[in-house]
C-alpha positions in Angstrom: 0.0 -0.4 0.2 0.8 3.3 -1.1 0.5 5.8 1.3 -1.5 8.8 0.0 -2.3 7.4 -3.3 -5.5 6.9 -4.1 -6.5 3.9 -6.6 -9.1 4.9 -9.1 -11.0 2.0 -10.4 -13.2 2.5 -13.6 -14.7 -1.3 -14.8 -15.6 -0.9 -18.7 -17.8 -3.5 -20.8 -18.5 -3.0 -24.5 -18.5 1.2 -24.0 -15.0 1.8 -25.2 -16.6 5.0 -26.9 -16.9 6.3 -23.9 -13.9 5.5 -21.6 -11.8 8.4 -22.7 -13.9 11.1 -21.1 -13.7 8.9 -17.7 -10.2 8.8 -17.7 -9.3 12.0 -18.7 -11.6 13.2 -16.2 -9.0 11.5 -13.6 -6.2 12.6 -14.8 -7.5 16.2 -15.1 -7.6 16.3 -11.0 -6.2 18.5 -9.0 -4.5 16.1 -6.4 -1.9 14.2 -8.8 -0.6 11.3 -6.9 -3.2 8.4 -8.6 -3.3 5.6 -10.2 -5.8 4.6 -13.3 -6.9 0.9 -12.9 -8.9 0.0 -16.1 -10.6 -3.2 -15.6 -11.3 -4.9 -18.8 -14.7 -6.3 -18.1 -15.4 -8.2 -21.6 -14.8 -11.2 -23.0 -10.9 -11.9 -22.8 -9.7 -10.8 -26.5 -13.4 -9.9 -27.9 -13.9 -7.2 -30.4 -15.4 -5.1 -27.3 -11.6 -6.0 -25.7 -9.6 -5.4 -28.7 -11.4 -2.2 -29.6 -11.0 -1.1 -25.9 -7.0 -1.5 -25.8 -6.9 0.5 -29.5 -9.2 3.2 -28.0 -6.3 3.5 -25.1 -3.9 3.2 -26.9 -4.3 5.7 -29.2 -5.6 8.6 -26.8 -4.3 7.9 -23.6 -0.3 7.9 -22.9 0.4 8.8 -19.3 1.8 5.7 -17.3 -0.7 6.1 -14.6 -3.4 4.1 -16.2 -2.9 0.6 -16.4 -5.7 -2.4 -17.6 -6.3 -5.0 -15.6 -7.3 -8.4 -17.9 -9.9 -10.7 -16.5 -9.9 -14.6 -17.7 -13.8 -13.6 -18.4 -16.5 -11.8 -17.7 -18.7 -11.9 -14.7 -20.5 -8.9 -13.9 -19.9 -5.3 -12.3 -19.1 -6.4 -9.0 -16.3 -9.1 -10.3 -15.2 -6.5 -12.3 -14.6 -4.0 -9.0 -13.4 -6.5 -7.1 -10.5 -7.3 -9.0 -9.5 -3.3 -9.7 -9.5 -3.5 -5.9 -7.1 -6.6 -5.2 -4.9 -4.8 -7.9 -4.8 -1.4 -6.5 -1.5 -0.2 -4.6 -3.2 3.0 -2.9 -4.1 4.0 0.6 -7.3 5.0 -0.8 -9.8 3.9 -3.4 -12.5 5.3 -5.3 -14.6 4.4 -8.2 -15.5 5.8 -11.7 -18.0 4.1 -14.3 -16.7 4.3 -18.0 -19.4 6.6 -19.5 -19.3 8.9 -16.4 -17.1 11.8 -14.8 -15.8 13.3 -12.2 -15.2 17.3 -11.5 -11.5 18.3 -11.1 -11.1 18.7 -7.4 -13.6 15.4 -6.2 -10.7 14.1 -4.6 -8.2 16.7 -3.3 -11.7 18.2 -1.7 -12.5 14.5 -0.5 -9.2 13.7 0.7 -9.5 17.3 2.7 -12.1 16.6 4.6 -11.3 12.8 5.7 -7.7 14.5 6.7 -10.4 17.1 8.9 -12.3 14.6 9.9 -10.1 11.3 10.5 -12.8 9.2 12.5 -14.1 8.5 9.3 -13.2 6.0 7.2 -14.8 7.2 3.5 -16.1 10.5 2.4 -19.3 10.7 -0.7 -20.1 13.6 -2.5 -23.5 14.7 -4.8 -24.5 13.8 -8.3 -25.4 15.9 -11.4 -27.2 13.8 -14.2 -26.9 14.8 -17.8 -28.9 13.9 -20.9 -26.3 14.9 -23.5 -24.8 18.5 -22.8 -28.1 19.5 -20.9 -27.8 19.3 -16.6 -31.5 17.8 -15.9 -31.2 17.0 -12.4 -28.9 17.6 -9.0 -29.7 14.8 -6.6 -31.1 16.3 -3.8 -28.6 17.1 -0.6 -28.5 14.7 2.6 -26.5 14.4 6.0 -25.7 11.7 7.5 -28.1 10.6 9.9 -29.2 6.9 9.8 -27.2 6.6 6.7 -26.6 2.6 6.5 -30.7 2.6 6.5 -31.3 5.6 4.0 -29.2 3.7 1.9 -30.9 0.6 2.0 -34.4 2.2 1.3 -33.0 4.4 -1.8 -33.6 7.4 0.1 -30.0 9.2 -0.6 -27.9 8.9 -3.8 -24.9 7.4 -2.7 -23.3 5.7 -5.9 -19.3 3.8 -6.0 -18.9 7.0 -8.1 -19.3 8.9 -5.2 -17.0 6.8 -3.3 -13.3 7.5 -1.3 -12.7 5.0 0.6 -9.9 4.0 3.0 -8.8 0.7 2.0 -8.0 -0.8 5.4 -11.2 -0.3 5.9 -12.7 -1.5 3.1 -10.7 -4.3 3.2 -12.1 -5.1 7.1 -15.9 -4.9 6.1 -15.6 -6.9 2.6 -16.0 -5.9 -1.0 -19.1 -6.6 -3.6 -21.1 -9.5 -3.6 -20.4 -11.2 -7.3 -23.3 -13.0 -7.1 -25.3 -9.6 -8.0 -25.2 -7.8 -11.4 -27.4 -5.2 -10.0 -27.4 -3.4 -6.7 -23.8 -4.1 -6.3 -23.2 -0.3 -4.9 -25.9 -0.5 -2.7 -24.8 -4.1 -1.3 -21.0 -2.8 -0.7 -21.9 1.0 1.1 -24.4 -0.9 3.3 -21.6 -3.4 4.5 -19.1 -0.5 4.6 -21.2 1.2 7.3 -21.9 -1.5 8.5 -18.4 -1.2 10.6 -17.3 2.3 9.3 -18.1 6.3 9.2 -18.8 7.6 5.8 -19.0 11.4 5.6 -21.2 13.7 3.2 -19.3 16.1 1.5 -22.8 18.4 0.1 -20.9 19.6 -3.4 -21.3 18.2 -6.8 -18.3 17.0 -7.7 -19.3 13.7 -10.0 -21.2 14.1 -13.6 -23.3 10.8 -14.2 -24.7 10.5 -18.4 -27.9 9.0 -18.8 -27.5 8.8 -22.6 -26.7 5.0 -23.0 -29.0 2.7 -21.8 -28.3 -0.8 -22.7 -27.0 -2.3 -20.0 -30.5 -1.1 -19.2 -32.5 -4.4 -17.0 -35.2 -5.6 -18.7 -38.8 -5.9 -16.7 -38.2 -10.0 -17.1 -34.8 -9.6 -15.0 -35.8 -6.8 -12.5 -37.5 -9.1 -10.3 -34.5 -11.5 -9.7 -32.1 -9.0 -9.3 -34.1 -6.8 -6.4 -34.5 -10.5 -5.0 -31.0 -11.2 -5.3 -30.0 -7.8 -3.8 -32.2 -8.5 -0.8 -31.0 -11.4 -0.1 -27.4 -10.3 0.2 -28.4 -7.5 2.5 -30.3 -9.5 5.0 -28.0 -9.3 7.9 -28.5 -5.4 7.8 -31.8 -5.3 7.1 -32.9 -8.1 9.8 -31.4 -5.2 12.7 -34.3 -2.9 12.1 -37.6 -2.8 13.5 -40.4 -4.4 11.2 -41.5 -1.1 10.4 -38.1 0.0 9.2 -38.0 -3.4 7.3 -41.0 -3.3 5.4 -40.1 0.6 4.2 -36.7 -1.1 2.9 -38.4 -3.6 1.0 -41.7 -1.9 -0.3 -39.2 0.6 -1.8 -36.9 -2.1 -3.3 -40.2 -3.4 -4.7 -41.6 -0.5 -6.1 -37.8 -0.3 -8.4 -39.8 -3.4 -9.7 -42.8 -1.9 -10.0 -41.3 0.8 -12.0 -39.7 -1.0 -14.4 -42.8 -3.5 -15.5 -45.1 -0.5 -15.5 -42.4 0.8 -18.3 -41.9 -2.2 -20.1 -45.4 -3.0 -20.3 -45.6 -6.2 -17.9 -48.5 -5.5 -16.1 -48.5 -8.6 -14.3 -45.8 -8.0 -12.6 -46.3 -4.7 -11.8 -49.8 -6.0 -10.4 -47.5 -8.4 -8.5 -45.8 -6.3 -6.2 -48.3 -3.7 -6.1 -49.7 -6.7 -4.2 -46.8 -6.7 -2.1 -46.3 -3.0 -1.0 -50.2 -3.0 0.0 -51.6 0.0 1.5 -48.2 1.2 2.6 -48.6 4.9 2.1 -44.8 6.1 3.4 -43.8 4.0 0.1 -46.0 5.7 -1.7 -45.6 9.4 -0.8 -42.1 9.0 -0.9 -42.1 7.3 -4.6 -44.0 10.0 -5.7 -42.1 13.0 -4.1 -39.3 11.4 -6.0 -41.0 11.4 -8.8 -42.5 14.6 -9.2 -38.7 15.8 -8.6 -37.4 14.4 -11.5 -40.2 15.8 -13.5 -39.5 19.0 -12.3 -35.6 18.7 -13.2 -36.2 17.6 -16.6 -38.6 20.7 -17.5 -36.5 22.8 -15.9 -33.5 22.0 -17.4 -30.3 24.6 -17.9 -28.6 24.2 -21.1 -24.6 23.2 -20.2 -22.1 26.7 -20.2 
């Protein structure tokens, strides 16, 4: 482990056309003591892997960028774990291949942890873009009951927002490789079981919503959610029956949303029945979706 080094892990899967933007946003950080670990999550030597290598070799010449190879494609959780295992840094950060960081992201988070040495990680806020249009700023939040609120999906903590001490991450564990989705929530819930996460209420991450090819379909979303809930059951079970119900119902509503989007009314009705007359769940989801609509129609042009 190299003191002060930040290992920035970027898994990439069939999206090399966006990868250069992500890598450059890391290389452009005001904090320079970094390594960039690009994890090739494609099948070994397939057309996407070959294109990824070509894209990096033609556009990136910085020696801090290294490519991590896997024997075969499994999922994003396995790819990120491969990056963690190869990392040499005192700190770990994650970035998806289609997103980007603002230049002071790492510097500000490191300064925050320096000021709060009893915290083992820091997170920040997300701006979402469609093309060059900013259409949503995720709402600010505090650290109270953070694990519970993460499990309920009430706050926007994601892997792209994190900076974690490697020693603390080693202690609480990595991504559950059985999960094809929601592994970021699983990791954060796990991390918060033994560590504290400091919230920096500044917008330092840009998430792009242009590419939807990896978006789950209705026929898969049910298994995705049930696998996730099973993976984090040890954390859910420590809460009261009332809070457990809210965790389950908020996650069930995600199934309802995808099912309605994909016109799978049978699946949607099944989970509406499971949710039942839980006013809190419907109020939470109503507020969340009203906020999305308001942001969409009040979008501002990127200057």
